[in-house]
C-alpha positions in Angstrom: -2.7 -30.2 -51.0 -5.6 -28.4 -49.2 -5.0 -25.0 -47.6 -6.9 -23.1 -45.0 -7.8 -20.6 -47.7 -9.5 -23.3 -49.7 -11.5 -24.5 -46.7 -12.7 -21.0 -45.9 -13.1 -19.5 -49.4 -13.6 -22.5 -51.6 -11.2 -24.9 -53.3 -9.3 -24.9 -56.6 -11.6 -25.1 -59.6 -14.7 -23.7 -57.8 -14.4 -20.1 -59.0 -18.1 -19.5 -58.4 -17.9 -20.7 -54.8 -14.8 -18.6 -54.2 -16.4 -15.5 -55.6 -19.6 -16.1 -53.6 -17.7 -16.5 -50.3 -15.6 -13.4 -51.0 -18.6 -11.3 -51.7 -20.4 -12.5 -48.6 -17.4 -11.7 -46.5 -17.0 -8.2 -48.1 -20.7 -7.5 -47.6 -20.5 -8.6 -43.9 -17.8 -6.0 -43.4 -19.8 -3.2 -44.9 -23.0 -4.1 -43.1 -21.2 -4.1 -39.8 -19.9 -0.6 -40.6 -16.3 -1.9 -40.2 -15.3 -0.3 -43.5 -16.8 2.5 -45.6 -19.5 1.6 -48.1 -18.0 0.5 -51.4 -16.9 -3.0 -52.3 -13.3 -2.1 -53.4 -12.2 -1.5 -49.8 -14.1 -4.5 -48.4 -12.8 -6.8 -51.2 -9.2 -5.6 -50.5 -9.6 -6.6 -46.9 -11.0 -10.0 -47.8 -8.2 -10.6 -50.3 -5.6 -9.8 -47.6 -7.2 -12.3 -45.3 -7.0 -14.9 -48.1 -3.3 -14.3 -48.6 -2.6 -14.9 -44.9 -4.5 -18.2 -45.1 -2.4 -19.8 -47.8 -1.2 -22.4 -45.3 -1.4 -26.1 -46.0 -3.4 -28.1 -43.4 -0.7 -30.7 -43.5 1.7 -28.2 -42.0 -0.8 -27.5 -39.2 -1.2 -31.2 -38.5 2.5 -32.0 -38.5 3.1 -29.0 -36.2 0.6 -30.4 -33.8 2.2 -33.8 -33.8 5.5 -32.3 -33.0 4.3 -30.3 -30.0 2.4 -33.1 -28.2 1.0 -36.4 -29.3 1.4 -40.2 -28.8 3.6 -40.1 -31.8 6.4 -38.3 -29.9 6.9 -41.3 -27.6 7.4 -43.6 -30.5 9.7 -41.0 -32.1 11.9 -40.8 -29.0 12.0 -44.6 -28.6 12.9 -45.4 -32.2 15.5 -42.6 -32.4 17.1 -43.9 -29.2 17.2 -47.4 -30.7 18.3 -46.8 -34.2 17.0 -49.1 -36.8 13.7 -49.9 -34.9 10.2 -49.1 -36.0 6.8 -48.8 -34.2 3.3 -49.0 -35.5 1.2 -46.4 -33.8 -2.6 -46.1 -33.7 -4.4 -43.1 -32.3 -8.1 -43.4 -32.1 -8.9 -39.8 -31.4 -6.7 -36.7 -31.2 -7.9 -33.1 -30.9 -5.9 -30.0 -31.2 -6.2 -26.3 -32.0 -4.3 -23.8 -34.0 -4.3 -20.0 -34.3 -2.4 -17.2 -36.0 -2.6 -13.5 -35.3 -1.4 -11.0 -37.9 -1.2 -7.2 -37.9 -1.4 -6.0 -41.5 -1.9 -3.0 -43.7 -4.4 -3.1 -46.6 -3.4 -1.1 -49.7 -5.4 0.1 -52.7 -3.7 1.9 -55.5 -0.4 2.0 -53.5 -2.1 3.8 -50.6 -2.7 2.3 -47.2 -6.5 2.3 -46.6 -6.7 0.2 -43.4 -4.7 -1.1 -40.5 -6.1 -4.2 -38.9 -5.6 -7.4 -37.0 -6.6 -10.8 -38.4 -7.0 -13.8 -36.1 -7.3 -17.2 -37.8 -8.4 -20.1 -35.6 -8.8 -23.8 -36.4 -10.1 -26.7 -34.3 -9.3 -30.2 -35.5 -10.2 -33.7 -34.6 -8.1 -36.5 -36.0 -9.6 -40.1 -35.9 -8.3 -43.5 -36.7 -4.7 -42.4 -37.3 -2.3 -45.3 -38.1 1.3 -44.6 -38.9 4.7 -46.2 -38.9 7.5 -44.4 -37.0 11.1 -45.3 -37.8 14.2 -43.6 -36.4 12.2 -40.7 -35.0 10.3 -40.1 -38.3 6.9 -40.9 -39.7 7.7 -43.1 -42.6 4.2 -44.4 -43.5 0.7 -43.0 -43.1 -1.8 -45.9 -43.4 -5.0 -44.1 -42.3 -6.3 -40.9 -40.8 -9.3 -38.7 -41.1 -9.3 -35.1 -40.1 -12.4 -33.0 -39.3 -11.3 -29.3 -39.4 -13.3 -26.2 -38.7 -11.8 -22.8 -39.1 -12.8 -19.1 -39.0 -11.1 -15.7 -39.3 -12.0 -12.7 -37.2 -10.9 -9.2 -38.1 -10.4 -6.1 -35.9 -10.1 -2.8 -37.7 -7.5 -0.7 -36.0 -7.6 2.3 -38.3 -9.3 3.4 -41.6 -7.8 6.0 -43.8 -9.2 8.2 -46.6 -7.4 8.5 -50.0 -5.8 11.6 -48.6 -4.4 9.7 -45.7 -6.8 11.1 -43.1 -8.3 8.8 -40.5 -11.8 7.8 -41.7 -14.7 6.9 -39.4 -15.8 3.3 -39.0 -18.1 1.6 -36.5 -16.1 0.2 -33.6 -16.4 -3.6 -33.6 -17.2 -5.7 -30.6 -14.2 -7.0 -28.5 -12.6 -9.8 -30.5 -13.6 -8.3 -33.8 -16.0 -9.5 -36.6 -16.1 -13.0 -37.9 -15.2 -12.5 -41.6 -15.5 -16.1 -42.8 -15.8 -19.6 -41.4 -15.8 -23.1 -42.9 -15.5 -26.9 -42.2 -14.1 -29.8 -44.1 -13.3 -33.5 -43.6 -10.1 -34.7 -45.3 -8.2 -38.0 -45.7 -4.7 -37.3 -44.5 -3.2 -40.0 -46.7 -3.7 -37.5 -49.6 -2.7 -34.4 -47.6 0.5 -35.2 -45.9 3.7 -35.4 -48.0 6.0 -38.2 -47.0 9.6 -37.6 -48.1 11.9 -40.6 -48.7 13.5 -40.2 -45.2 10.1 -39.6 -43.6 8.7 -36.6 -41.5 11.0 -35.9 -38.5 9.0 -35.5 -35.3 11.9 -34.4 -33.1 
């Protein structure tokens, strides 16, 4: 299953791509003056961002379906009339997702930075065809997802190895774009369908 981390930093089995994306993001931080020169600090920041992005895109998609989509009408109808099913087709469905996290970055057990990460994704789902039964998705026949995502970082405080506040160039309002990416996926291979289906309500 594809994660946001793989979309932004490279997928499993592409170690070279992962390393390249990590180095580019680390270099971007240093060049912006957001962190002191020296790749150890910058790489630690990028690694922390990667940890926060270990989220499967299927969870993002299903969460969007549960908060507002044509599938909800079918879910309510089929749950109200137990034993019934509906075939639902959605030609185009767009949605956004974001997650903000305040974190500390540690190197050698010492806190070197306090920062805010904002991960944002924009998605467009086309040609979705599913079966809804008793309020659950029980079959996913078709569905393509175009997903673009990026992560911005705002440095709140930098610290020296002695714990003193270190100087860093203030970033523009909204922070610095750390990494961005785009991918098209086939949802038939991304969304797990348990035996009882995916509950929408």
